[in-house]
C-alpha beads as a LAMMPS data file, in Angstrom:
LAMMPS data file: protein, C-alpha beads

286 atoms
285 bonds

1 atom types
1 bond types

-500.0 500.0 xlo xhi
-500.0 500.0 ylo yhi
-500.0 500.0 zlo zhi

Masses

1 110.0

Atoms # bond

1 1 1 -444.652 189.058 -422.110
2 1 1 -444.172 190.343 -418.596
3 1 1 -440.825 190.486 -416.700
4 1 1 -442.223 188.385 -413.748
5 1 1 -441.615 188.854 -410.301
6 1 1 -440.386 186.480 -408.061
7 1 1 -441.705 186.485 -404.304
8 1 1 -442.052 182.174 -403.666
9 1 1 -438.984 181.532 -401.972
10 1 1 -438.815 177.829 -403.391
11 1 1 -440.076 175.108 -405.266
12 1 1 -443.644 174.687 -403.277
13 1 1 -444.746 171.368 -401.801
14 1 1 -448.076 171.463 -402.275
15 1 1 -449.911 174.209 -404.259
16 1 1 -453.507 175.394 -403.925
17 1 1 -454.826 175.748 -406.945
18 1 1 -457.855 177.947 -405.839
19 1 1 -458.432 179.741 -403.511
20 1 1 -459.877 183.144 -403.051
21 1 1 -460.615 186.207 -399.879
22 1 1 -464.034 186.213 -398.675
23 1 1 -464.330 189.260 -395.692
24 1 1 -467.249 190.996 -394.849
25 1 1 -467.446 192.953 -397.803
26 1 1 -467.837 189.814 -400.147
27 1 1 -469.728 189.222 -397.904
28 1 1 -472.365 192.426 -398.031
29 1 1 -471.984 192.192 -401.655
30 1 1 -472.719 188.853 -402.725
31 1 1 -476.397 188.922 -403.964
32 1 1 -478.615 186.064 -402.843
33 1 1 -478.439 183.589 -406.911
34 1 1 -474.874 183.473 -405.558
35 1 1 -474.711 183.285 -401.625
36 1 1 -477.726 180.383 -402.153
37 1 1 -474.362 177.947 -402.906
38 1 1 -473.053 178.407 -399.914
39 1 1 -475.892 177.281 -397.638
40 1 1 -476.331 174.146 -399.583
41 1 1 -472.179 173.597 -398.581
42 1 1 -473.683 174.098 -394.899
43 1 1 -471.262 175.940 -394.473
44 1 1 -472.224 178.664 -391.518
45 1 1 -469.317 180.971 -391.004
46 1 1 -469.114 182.287 -394.614
47 1 1 -472.235 184.651 -394.226
48 1 1 -469.638 186.742 -390.864
49 1 1 -466.797 186.995 -393.242
50 1 1 -463.356 185.726 -393.148
51 1 1 -460.940 188.472 -392.541
52 1 1 -456.975 188.067 -394.863
53 1 1 -455.294 187.001 -391.640
54 1 1 -457.385 184.773 -390.378
55 1 1 -456.834 183.556 -394.364
56 1 1 -452.850 183.264 -394.038
57 1 1 -453.332 182.204 -390.170
58 1 1 -455.721 178.914 -391.319
59 1 1 -453.317 178.367 -394.488
60 1 1 -450.012 178.287 -392.033
61 1 1 -452.344 175.462 -389.768
62 1 1 -452.240 173.209 -393.176
63 1 1 -449.610 171.258 -395.204
64 1 1 -450.235 174.532 -398.619
65 1 1 -446.788 175.931 -399.603
66 1 1 -448.295 178.143 -402.166
67 1 1 -451.867 179.346 -402.878
68 1 1 -453.343 180.415 -406.247
69 1 1 -455.539 183.988 -404.461
70 1 1 -458.090 184.626 -406.986
71 1 1 -461.048 187.781 -407.465
72 1 1 -464.744 187.030 -410.146
73 1 1 -467.448 189.070 -409.306
74 1 1 -468.232 188.385 -406.514
75 1 1 -464.956 188.694 -405.146
76 1 1 -463.822 191.989 -405.005
77 1 1 -459.768 192.273 -406.534
78 1 1 -459.060 194.963 -404.242
79 1 1 -459.088 192.566 -401.234
80 1 1 -456.493 189.696 -403.959
81 1 1 -453.729 192.202 -404.465
82 1 1 -454.154 193.394 -401.372
83 1 1 -453.248 189.983 -400.468
84 1 1 -450.746 189.959 -402.994
85 1 1 -449.250 192.837 -401.126
86 1 1 -449.113 191.393 -397.666
87 1 1 -447.998 187.290 -398.388
88 1 1 -445.780 188.043 -401.031
89 1 1 -444.187 184.495 -400.615
90 1 1 -447.340 182.199 -399.908
91 1 1 -449.899 183.412 -402.281
92 1 1 -449.350 184.356 -406.545
93 1 1 -452.657 186.241 -407.594
94 1 1 -455.688 184.862 -410.368
95 1 1 -457.586 188.426 -411.076
96 1 1 -460.215 188.611 -412.885
97 1 1 -462.055 191.702 -415.483
98 1 1 -464.920 192.147 -416.356
99 1 1 -464.871 192.261 -421.228
100 1 1 -468.958 193.889 -420.337
101 1 1 -467.402 197.098 -419.774
102 1 1 -465.903 197.426 -422.198
103 1 1 -463.600 194.664 -424.170
104 1 1 -460.149 197.114 -424.755
105 1 1 -460.665 198.577 -421.488
106 1 1 -460.494 195.362 -419.911
107 1 1 -457.722 194.580 -422.245
108 1 1 -456.252 196.879 -420.866
109 1 1 -456.506 195.533 -416.859
110 1 1 -455.032 192.670 -417.276
111 1 1 -451.808 194.473 -419.266
112 1 1 -451.385 196.505 -416.228
113 1 1 -452.559 193.865 -412.794
114 1 1 -450.096 190.734 -414.759
115 1 1 -447.076 193.662 -414.476
116 1 1 -447.406 194.756 -411.660
117 1 1 -448.875 192.225 -409.434
118 1 1 -447.692 188.177 -409.136
119 1 1 -450.527 187.313 -411.136
120 1 1 -449.881 183.267 -413.195
121 1 1 -453.927 183.700 -414.805
122 1 1 -456.722 184.638 -415.414
123 1 1 -460.401 183.366 -413.782
124 1 1 -463.723 183.203 -415.807
125 1 1 -466.573 182.036 -414.406
126 1 1 -469.161 182.534 -417.230
127 1 1 -472.073 181.820 -416.103
128 1 1 -472.397 185.420 -413.798
129 1 1 -471.815 187.053 -417.322
130 1 1 -474.818 185.116 -419.248
131 1 1 -472.087 183.947 -421.874
132 1 1 -470.096 181.494 -423.053
133 1 1 -466.774 180.449 -423.474
134 1 1 -467.119 180.482 -427.262
135 1 1 -469.345 183.851 -426.200
136 1 1 -467.081 186.794 -428.422
137 1 1 -466.829 188.893 -425.585
138 1 1 -463.888 186.209 -424.438
139 1 1 -461.560 186.074 -426.905
140 1 1 -459.307 189.336 -426.454
141 1 1 -458.844 188.308 -423.591
142 1 1 -457.454 184.642 -424.840
143 1 1 -455.494 186.231 -426.722
144 1 1 -454.538 188.506 -424.765
145 1 1 -453.726 186.293 -422.114
146 1 1 -451.452 183.650 -424.469
147 1 1 -449.304 186.897 -425.052
148 1 1 -448.593 187.176 -422.000
149 1 1 -448.157 184.215 -420.474
150 1 1 -451.242 183.794 -417.995
151 1 1 -453.803 180.735 -418.128
152 1 1 -457.163 180.869 -417.935
153 1 1 -459.075 179.144 -415.548
154 1 1 -462.012 178.861 -415.353
155 1 1 -465.999 177.115 -413.950
156 1 1 -466.220 174.318 -415.786
157 1 1 -469.273 171.549 -415.223
158 1 1 -473.079 172.439 -413.453
159 1 1 -473.582 176.276 -411.236
160 1 1 -473.616 175.625 -407.193
161 1 1 -474.730 178.965 -408.069
162 1 1 -478.692 179.490 -409.129
163 1 1 -477.040 180.653 -412.154
164 1 1 -477.204 178.257 -416.003
165 1 1 -475.027 175.563 -415.832
166 1 1 -475.090 175.754 -420.151
167 1 1 -471.680 177.833 -419.975
168 1 1 -469.592 175.212 -418.249
169 1 1 -470.199 172.049 -420.869
170 1 1 -466.985 171.429 -421.221
171 1 1 -467.492 170.570 -425.106
172 1 1 -466.844 174.431 -425.009
173 1 1 -463.572 174.277 -423.877
174 1 1 -462.260 171.974 -426.633
175 1 1 -463.725 174.793 -429.285
176 1 1 -461.663 177.541 -427.240
177 1 1 -458.461 174.986 -427.196
178 1 1 -458.829 174.287 -430.328
179 1 1 -459.246 178.369 -430.982
180 1 1 -456.499 178.948 -429.128
181 1 1 -453.938 175.499 -429.073
182 1 1 -450.688 178.075 -426.746
183 1 1 -453.163 178.751 -424.631
184 1 1 -453.277 176.821 -420.670
185 1 1 -457.142 176.251 -419.772
186 1 1 -457.257 175.191 -416.671
187 1 1 -461.311 174.035 -416.553
188 1 1 -462.230 174.128 -412.553
189 1 1 -464.374 171.451 -409.614
190 1 1 -463.324 168.098 -412.688
191 1 1 -466.663 169.372 -414.985
192 1 1 -469.335 166.996 -412.664
193 1 1 -471.858 166.185 -413.213
194 1 1 -470.430 165.670 -417.330
195 1 1 -467.177 163.939 -415.742
196 1 1 -466.533 162.456 -419.239
197 1 1 -466.565 164.987 -421.351
198 1 1 -464.556 166.749 -418.910
199 1 1 -462.006 164.090 -419.681
200 1 1 -461.594 163.560 -423.120
201 1 1 -461.648 167.221 -423.324
202 1 1 -458.386 166.821 -421.268
203 1 1 -457.073 164.256 -422.879
204 1 1 -457.485 165.642 -426.084
205 1 1 -455.758 169.070 -426.086
206 1 1 -452.651 169.322 -424.106
207 1 1 -452.662 172.664 -422.947
208 1 1 -456.034 171.672 -421.243
209 1 1 -455.912 170.539 -417.187
210 1 1 -458.365 170.271 -414.952
211 1 1 -458.090 171.349 -411.074
212 1 1 -460.274 169.808 -407.969
213 1 1 -461.730 173.162 -406.593
214 1 1 -464.854 172.456 -405.149
215 1 1 -464.061 168.729 -403.949
216 1 1 -463.538 166.189 -401.971
217 1 1 -461.008 163.131 -403.684
218 1 1 -464.271 160.253 -401.506
219 1 1 -466.760 162.197 -404.125
220 1 1 -464.249 161.626 -407.397
221 1 1 -466.454 159.388 -410.058
222 1 1 -464.775 156.367 -410.854
223 1 1 -463.858 157.262 -414.845
224 1 1 -461.959 160.741 -413.130
225 1 1 -460.085 158.344 -410.401
226 1 1 -458.417 155.986 -412.907
227 1 1 -457.771 159.812 -415.210
228 1 1 -455.959 161.440 -412.276
229 1 1 -453.954 157.618 -411.372
230 1 1 -453.308 156.694 -414.467
231 1 1 -453.128 158.101 -418.181
232 1 1 -453.752 161.855 -416.891
233 1 1 -451.478 161.867 -413.860
234 1 1 -449.457 165.773 -415.440
235 1 1 -453.187 167.317 -416.125
236 1 1 -454.961 167.166 -412.624
237 1 1 -453.887 169.656 -410.523
238 1 1 -455.125 170.073 -406.241
239 1 1 -458.040 173.079 -405.409
240 1 1 -460.060 173.646 -402.064
241 1 1 -462.164 176.341 -403.490
242 1 1 -460.930 177.450 -399.599
243 1 1 -464.048 178.477 -398.150
244 1 1 -466.262 177.024 -399.428
245 1 1 -463.796 174.244 -397.585
246 1 1 -460.542 174.979 -395.532
247 1 1 -457.168 173.953 -396.457
248 1 1 -456.257 170.633 -394.694
249 1 1 -459.624 168.540 -395.400
250 1 1 -459.289 168.350 -398.965
251 1 1 -455.840 167.576 -398.502
252 1 1 -455.803 164.864 -396.006
253 1 1 -458.670 163.652 -398.683
254 1 1 -456.621 163.209 -401.617
255 1 1 -453.895 161.405 -399.045
256 1 1 -456.375 159.275 -398.672
257 1 1 -456.644 157.669 -402.430
258 1 1 -453.487 155.965 -402.149
259 1 1 -451.764 157.537 -405.809
260 1 1 -447.747 156.562 -406.146
261 1 1 -445.657 159.102 -404.673
262 1 1 -444.607 160.027 -407.954
263 1 1 -448.509 161.002 -408.889
264 1 1 -449.043 162.353 -405.801
265 1 1 -446.419 164.755 -406.446
266 1 1 -447.669 166.002 -409.665
267 1 1 -451.003 166.156 -408.214
268 1 1 -450.045 168.173 -404.783
269 1 1 -447.826 171.008 -406.823
270 1 1 -445.689 169.903 -410.054
271 1 1 -448.652 169.927 -412.102
272 1 1 -449.603 173.323 -411.048
273 1 1 -446.537 174.603 -411.381
274 1 1 -446.472 173.758 -414.762
275 1 1 -449.306 174.636 -415.540
276 1 1 -449.524 177.840 -414.978
277 1 1 -445.587 178.204 -414.771
278 1 1 -445.078 179.253 -411.228
279 1 1 -441.406 178.724 -412.256
280 1 1 -441.278 182.537 -413.323
281 1 1 -441.819 183.458 -409.898
282 1 1 -439.006 180.993 -407.646
283 1 1 -436.507 183.020 -406.406
284 1 1 -433.122 182.787 -408.415
285 1 1 -432.104 179.011 -406.743
286 1 1 -435.427 178.337 -405.410

Bonds

1 1 1 2
2 1 2 3
3 1 3 4
4 1 4 5
5 1 5 6
6 1 6 7
7 1 7 8
8 1 8 9
9 1 9 10
10 1 10 11
11 1 11 12
12 1 12 13
13 1 13 14
14 1 14 15
15 1 15 16
16 1 16 17
17 1 17 18
18 1 18 19
19 1 19 20
20 1 20 21
21 1 21 22
22 1 22 23
23 1 23 24
24 1 24 25
25 1 25 26
26 1 26 27
27 1 27 28
28 1 28 29
29 1 29 30
30 1 30 31
31 1 31 32
32 1 32 33
33 1 33 34
34 1 34 35
35 1 35 36
36 1 36 37
37 1 37 38
38 1 38 39
39 1 39 40
40 1 40 41
41 1 41 42
42 1 42 43
43 1 43 44
44 1 44 45
45 1 45 46
46 1 46 47
47 1 47 48
48 1 48 49
49 1 49 50
50 1 50 51
51 1 51 52
52 1 52 53
53 1 53 54
54 1 54 55
55 1 55 56
56 1 56 57
57 1 57 58
58 1 58 59
59 1 59 60
60 1 60 61
61 1 61 62
62 1 62 63
63 1 63 64
64 1 64 65
65 1 65 66
66 1 66 67
67 1 67 68
68 1 68 69
69 1 69 70
70 1 70 71
71 1 71 72
72 1 72 73
73 1 73 74
74 1 74 75
75 1 75 76
76 1 76 77
77 1 77 78
78 1 78 79
79 1 79 80
80 1 80 81
81 1 81 82
82 1 82 83
83 1 83 84
84 1 84 85
85 1 85 86
86 1 86 87
87 1 87 88
88 1 88 89
89 1 89 90
90 1 90 91
91 1 91 92
92 1 92 93
93 1 93 94
94 1 94 95
95 1 95 96
96 1 96 97
97 1 97 98
98 1 98 99
99 1 99 100
100 1 100 101
101 1 101 102
102 1 102 103
103 1 103 104
104 1 104 105
105 1 105 106
106 1 106 107
107 1 107 108
108 1 108 109
109 1 109 110
110 1 110 111
111 1 111 112
112 1 112 113
113 1 113 114
114 1 114 115
115 1 115 116
116 1 116 117
117 1 117 118
118 1 118 119
119 1 119 120
120 1 120 121
121 1 121 122
122 1 122 123
123 1 123 124
124 1 124 125
125 1 125 126
126 1 126 127
127 1 127 128
128 1 128 129
129 1 129 130
130 1 130 131
131 1 131 132
132 1 132 133
133 1 133 134
134 1 134 135
135 1 135 136
136 1 136 137
137 1 137 138
138 1 138 139
139 1 139 140
140 1 140 141
141 1 141 142
142 1 142 143
143 1 143 144
144 1 144 145
145 1 145 146
146 1 146 147
147 1 147 148
148 1 148 149
149 1 149 150
150 1 150 151
151 1 151 152
152 1 152 153
153 1 153 154
154 1 154 155
155 1 155 156
156 1 156 157
157 1 157 158
158 1 158 159
159 1 159 160
160 1 160 161
161 1 161 162
162 1 162 163
163 1 163 164
164 1 164 165
165 1 165 166
166 1 166 167
167 1 167 168
168 1 168 169
169 1 169 170
170 1 170 171
171 1 171 172
172 1 172 173
173 1 173 174
174 1 174 175
175 1 175 176
176 1 176 177
177 1 177 178
178 1 178 179
179 1 179 180
180 1 180 181
181 1 181 182
182 1 182 183
183 1 183 184
184 1 184 185
185 1 185 186
186 1 186 187
187 1 187 188
188 1 188 189
189 1 189 190
190 1 190 191
191 1 191 192
192 1 192 193
193 1 193 194
194 1 194 195
195 1 195 196
196 1 196 197
197 1 197 198
198 1 198 199
199 1 199 200
200 1 200 201
201 1 201 202
202 1 202 203
203 1 203 204
204 1 204 205
205 1 205 206
206 1 206 207
207 1 207 208
208 1 208 209
209 1 209 210
210 1 210 211
211 1 211 212
212 1 212 213
213 1 213 214
214 1 214 215
215 1 215 216
216 1 216 217
217 1 217 218
218 1 218 219
219 1 219 220
220 1 220 221
221 1 221 222
222 1 222 223
223 1 223 224
224 1 224 225
225 1 225 226
226 1 226 227
227 1 227 228
228 1 228 229
229 1 229 230
230 1 230 231
231 1 231 232
232 1 232 233
233 1 233 234
234 1 234 235
235 1 235 236
236 1 236 237
237 1 237 238
238 1 238 239
239 1 239 240
240 1 240 241
241 1 241 242
242 1 242 243
243 1 243 244
244 1 244 245
245 1 245 246
246 1 246 247
247 1 247 248
248 1 248 249
249 1 249 250
250 1 250 251
251 1 251 252
252 1 252 253
253 1 253 254
254 1 254 255
255 1 255 256
256 1 256 257
257 1 257 258
258 1 258 259
259 1 259 260
260 1 260 261
261 1 261 262
262 1 262 263
263 1 263 264
264 1 264 265
265 1 265 266
266 1 266 267
267 1 267 268
268 1 268 269
269 1 269 270
270 1 270 271
271 1 271 272
272 1 272 273
273 1 273 274
274 1 274 275
275 1 275 276
276 1 276 277
277 1 277 278
278 1 278 279
279 1 279 280
280 1 280 281
281 1 281 282
282 1 282 283
283 1 283 284
284 1 284 285
285 1 285 286
């Protein structure tokens, strides 16, 4: 396990667990099958690009204290590292590597990133690789994440981009969690349309969590509302998926759920701190 970088000044009350840079560079390299989903959401501004400075300005204007900023197949990793360098007290990294270009090369790259930057997780969106989460190409990365104390943040549920949704079936996560019981797995987007299955997997495994990226609370399915407010209150993590959703609107929607103060505190911050082990990044005494 690498030595932590103490970059966060204080313990955050609100953690946004899924945001990504969306500069003009991202827009220019995005394939049409991915851009499709953003037109579905009606987010015209995403077609022009948003500077890193604008991203932080919008975060500053919200109640979000810390965000987990991630790369991926359509978000160049150097943008994540640039953001981490510029705003180390506001951001923690979720990095992505490509095992299909050499598994051990990807393992070494992941280890290097975790050594040199405040990184709490590896991002994995299996559908971009046309593979399921149980594919053998991902297993060395799971093992390295467990060794380094990194979580795996992955897409679960139907795909918005024009890729097969099969890889988002929550029962794949069931198998990965059985093989890696000490690896924290955070499943994004609630798992819709397989919410019941996602809830079952998160309830079954101590190491599996659900985040609400790309979902407004007013659209949460009834079983997930019950899980969040009751027996799953320690397993649910707030996230926006900025800029697909802005920083403040999903947060306001979450607060309108009327959760008890303790449960809301877990959902908006404490569960993310525990799942992603963010306390290792707090300045001494925070």
